[in-house]
C-alpha atoms as a printed R data frame, in Angstrom:
   type eleno elety resid chain resno        x      y        z
1  ATOM     1    CA   MET     A     1 -125.672  2.659 -176.871
2  ATOM     2    CA   PRO     A     2 -129.248  1.715 -176.426
3  ATOM     3    CA   ALA     A     3 -131.693  3.578 -178.935
4  ATOM     4    CA   THR     A     4 -134.284  5.094 -175.803
5  ATOM     5    CA   LEU     A     5 -131.788  7.140 -174.136
6  ATOM     6    CA   THR     A     6 -133.471 10.450 -173.298
7  ATOM     7    CA   ARG     A     7 -130.457 12.449 -173.853
8  ATOM     8    CA   GLU     A     8 -126.739 12.363 -175.409
9  ATOM     9    CA   PRO     A     9 -124.198 10.273 -173.348
10 ATOM    10    CA   MET     A    10 -121.738 12.148 -171.808
11 ATOM    11    CA   ILE     A    11 -118.281 11.214 -172.981
12 ATOM    12    CA   LYS     A    12 -115.091 11.952 -170.925
13 ATOM    13    CA   GLU     A    13 -111.257 11.365 -171.316
14 ATOM    14    CA   ILE     A    14 -109.310 10.726 -168.040
15 ATOM    15    CA   ALA     A    15 -105.661 11.158 -168.574
16 ATOM    16    CA   PHE     A    16 -104.586  8.867 -165.192
17 ATOM    17    CA   SER     A    17 -100.832  9.979 -165.813
18 ATOM    18    CA   GLU     A    18 -102.474 13.355 -164.247
19 ATOM    19    CA   PHE     A    19 -103.708 11.760 -160.947
20 ATOM    20    CA   PRO     A    20 -101.125 11.553 -158.390
21 ATOM    21    CA   ILE     A    21  -99.954  8.171 -157.324
22 ATOM    22    CA   MET     A    22  -97.727  9.115 -154.224
23 ATOM    23    CA   TYR     A    23  -97.657 11.647 -151.670
24 ATOM    24    CA   ILE     A    24  -94.640 12.076 -149.392
25 ATOM    25    CA   ASN     A    25  -94.914 14.135 -145.876
26 ATOM    26    CA   ILE     A    26  -92.056 15.320 -144.217
27 ATOM    27    CA   ALA     A    27  -91.746 16.660 -140.863
28 ATOM    28    CA   GLY     A    28  -90.234 16.534 -137.367
29 ATOM    29    CA   LYS     A    29  -88.848 18.678 -134.745
30 ATOM    30    CA   TYR     A    30  -86.384 21.281 -136.986
31 ATOM    31    CA   ASP     A    31  -86.411 24.642 -137.943
32 ATOM    32    CA   LEU     A    32  -88.556 25.816 -140.630
33 ATOM    33    CA   LYS     A    33  -85.552 25.574 -143.071
34 ATOM    34    CA   GLN     A    34  -84.587 21.588 -142.819
35 ATOM    35    CA   PRO     A    35  -87.618 20.237 -144.116
36 ATOM    36    CA   LYS     A    36  -87.465 22.418 -146.917
37 ATOM    37    CA   LYS     A    37  -84.138 21.725 -148.100
38 ATOM    38    CA   TYR     A    38  -84.920 17.561 -147.402
39 ATOM    39    CA   ALA     A    39  -87.787 17.888 -149.561
40 ATOM    40    CA   GLU     A    40  -85.998 19.756 -152.403
41 ATOM    41    CA   ASP     A    41  -83.143 16.959 -151.949
42 ATOM    42    CA   LEU     A    42  -86.067 14.255 -152.524
43 ATOM    43    CA   GLU     A    43  -87.611 16.081 -154.924
44 ATOM    44    CA   ASP     A    44  -84.043 16.277 -157.333
45 ATOM    45    CA   ARG     A    45  -83.717 12.541 -156.559
46 ATOM    46    CA   VAL     A    46  -87.339 11.845 -157.296
47 ATOM    47    CA   GLU     A    47  -87.245 13.734 -160.731
48 ATOM    48    CA   GLY     A    48  -84.420 12.225 -161.745
49 ATOM    49    CA   LEU     A    49  -86.121  8.859 -162.443
50 ATOM    50    CA   LYS     A    50  -87.311  8.156 -166.097
51 ATOM    51    CA   GLU     A    51  -90.541  7.042 -164.707
52 ATOM    52    CA   ILE     A    52  -91.405 10.093 -162.995
53 ATOM    53    CA   ASN     A    53  -93.707 12.719 -165.325
54 ATOM    54    CA   GLU     A    54  -93.397 15.536 -162.496
55 ATOM    55    CA   VAL     A    55  -92.902 16.204 -159.066
56 ATOM    56    CA   LYS     A    56  -94.602 19.199 -156.749
57 ATOM    57    CA   LEU     A    57  -93.691 20.569 -153.702
58 ATOM    58    CA   VAL     A    58  -96.153 21.841 -151.909
59 ATOM    59    CA   GLY     A    59  -96.525 23.513 -148.462
60 ATOM    60    CA   ALA     A    60  -93.093 24.577 -147.996
61 ATOM    61    CA   LEU     A    61  -92.445 28.414 -146.878
62 ATOM    62    CA   ASP     A    62  -90.609 30.585 -149.124
63 ATOM    63    CA   ARG     A    63  -88.583 32.706 -147.800
64 ATOM    64    CA   GLU     A    64  -89.439 36.566 -147.884
65 ATOM    65    CA   ILE     A    65  -87.213 39.600 -147.380
66 ATOM    66    CA   GLN     A    66  -89.180 42.971 -146.514
67 ATOM    67    CA   VAL     A    67  -87.505 46.148 -146.983
68 ATOM    68    CA   ASN     A    68  -89.198 49.138 -145.270
69 ATOM    69    CA   ILE     A    69  -87.949 52.494 -147.002
70 ATOM    70    CA   ASP     A    70  -88.249 55.841 -145.523
71 ATOM    71    CA   ALA     A    71  -89.323 58.094 -148.437
72 ATOM    72    CA   TYR     A    72  -88.208 61.381 -146.806
73 ATOM    73    CA   LYS     A    73  -84.966 59.651 -145.848
74 ATOM    74    CA   LEU     A    74  -84.743 58.298 -149.163
75 ATOM    75    CA   SER     A    75  -85.746 61.918 -151.129
76 ATOM    76    CA   SER     A    76  -82.794 63.123 -148.713
77 ATOM    77    CA   ALA     A    77  -80.057 60.834 -149.441
78 ATOM    78    CA   ILE     A    78  -80.722 61.208 -153.200
79 ATOM    79    CA   ASN     A    79  -80.935 65.191 -152.972
80 ATOM    80    CA   PHE     A    80  -77.635 65.212 -151.063
81 ATOM    81    CA   ASN     A    81  -75.686 63.806 -153.810
């Protein structure tokens, strides 16, 4: 390094294995479940390759079940027994 530097050089380590080398997009005229199933199947197959460190599935919708409880009815049901 030149002796005339006005400040210390910044040194950073870059691990190129941390950068994605491929993006795969799945789209089509399907219901919301089908593309996710295709993506999960593809994820399993790609993860099975020994050269692959990591596979991330992003953007797929997760199924959610919402349960609404009526506190008064629950209370009366518990007190009934």
